[in-house]
Wavefront OBJ file of the C-alpha trace (Angstrom):
o trace
v -7.906 -35.384 -2.437
v -5.553 -33.195 -0.479
v -7.752 -33.311 2.716
v -7.332 -37.178 2.870
v -3.538 -36.773 2.674
v -3.604 -34.490 5.588
v -5.970 -36.751 7.586
v -3.524 -39.605 7.021
v -0.573 -37.518 8.102
v -2.402 -36.430 11.149
v -3.300 -40.055 11.989
v 0.325 -41.180 11.548
v 1.733 -38.423 13.725
v -0.816 -39.294 16.434
v 0.254 -42.848 16.492
v 4.014 -42.320 16.463
v 4.663 -39.732 19.108
v 8.310 -39.656 20.338
v 8.443 -40.590 24.013
v 10.825 -37.727 24.718
v 8.096 -35.340 23.436
v 5.466 -36.526 25.854
v 7.876 -36.397 28.841
v 9.960 -33.308 27.729
v 8.813 -31.224 30.599
v 7.981 -31.287 34.146
v 4.723 -29.250 33.542
v 3.518 -31.726 30.730
v 4.035 -34.532 33.270
v 2.285 -32.597 36.123
v -0.744 -32.197 33.778
v -0.862 -35.848 32.864
v -0.592 -36.903 36.487
v -3.341 -34.605 37.311
v -5.623 -35.599 34.382
v -5.084 -39.289 35.313
v -6.428 -38.491 38.855
v -9.391 -36.196 37.902
v -10.249 -37.461 34.301
v -11.250 -33.999 32.954
v -10.550 -30.528 34.034
v -10.834 -26.996 32.768
v -7.767 -24.842 31.809
v -8.398 -22.685 34.895
v -8.516 -25.753 37.123
v -5.355 -27.264 35.720
v -3.521 -23.968 35.914
v -4.388 -23.533 39.583
v -3.605 -27.119 40.581
v -0.219 -27.264 38.622
v 0.746 -23.701 39.504
v 1.933 -23.256 36.060
v 1.562 -20.073 33.970
v -1.750 -20.015 31.856
v 0.189 -19.793 28.608
v 2.421 -22.644 29.446
v -0.660 -24.883 30.400
v -2.337 -23.942 26.971
v 0.916 -24.808 25.118
v 1.161 -28.302 26.922
v -2.454 -29.006 26.458
v -2.325 -28.087 22.763
v 0.620 -30.456 22.283
v -1.124 -33.243 24.172
v -4.335 -32.864 22.004
v -2.076 -32.880 18.817
v -0.384 -36.213 20.012
v -4.012 -37.633 20.559
v -3.396 -38.055 24.291
v -6.120 -35.491 25.417
v -9.284 -34.418 23.838
v -10.771 -30.848 24.096
v -14.437 -30.112 24.813
v -15.801 -26.613 24.452
v -18.879 -25.336 26.323
v -19.064 -21.626 25.175
v -15.863 -20.007 26.636
v -15.178 -22.777 28.927
v -12.475 -25.436 27.612
v -12.383 -28.841 29.183
v -9.617 -31.248 28.593
v -9.742 -35.020 29.314
v -7.832 -38.094 28.603
v -8.451 -39.671 25.287
v -9.502 -43.159 26.388
v -9.810 -44.300 22.760
v -6.059 -43.804 22.243
v -3.841 -46.874 22.899
v -0.964 -44.517 23.732
v -3.238 -42.753 26.310
v -4.138 -46.067 28.018
v -0.389 -46.932 28.109
v 0.531 -43.567 29.828
v -2.283 -43.884 32.252
v -1.238 -47.414 33.257
v 2.341 -46.395 33.622
v 1.479 -43.199 35.728
v -0.753 -45.158 37.967
v 1.655 -47.950 38.335
v 4.410 -45.657 39.223
v 2.401 -43.862 41.869
v 1.170 -47.177 43.353
v 4.805 -48.363 43.824
v 5.788 -45.104 45.669
v 8.349 -44.231 42.997
v 7.532 -40.612 43.407
v 9.180 -40.692 46.891
v 12.862 -41.209 47.008
v 13.785 -44.264 48.793
v 16.913 -44.239 51.241
l 1 2 3 4 5 6 7 8 9 10 11 12 13 14 15 16 17 18 19 20 21 22 23 24 25 26 27 28 29 30 31 32 33 34 35 36 37 38 39 40 41 42 43 44 45 46 47 48 49 50 51 52 53 54 55 56 57 58 59 60 61 62 63 64 65 66 67 68 69 70 71 72 73 74 75 76 77 78 79 80 81 82 83 84 85 86 87 88 89 90 91 92 93 94 95 96 97 98 99 100 101 102 103 104 105 106 107 108 109 110
């Protein structure tokens, strides 16, 4: 009985993620942009590409998995993170990031 309550709470938490939590850090945004482009990557690849500290990357990845935005796959000691394409929130974020990039909003306009 207790496990069904926990599962329900987890489901609710993954559906109602505060926007400020997802976009609370430049590092988290870098990771999301990177995974929108490459679909899935190892922790080492993400760390190298974002130039963030390994522990910082792990913290962000764990949060994004908890929110249901990413999924984690394990192959022995290798951990691969990918966008959770079954999540409505992830699809919204992917479309937002791709639209923003396509409109060149990442470049300051004069």
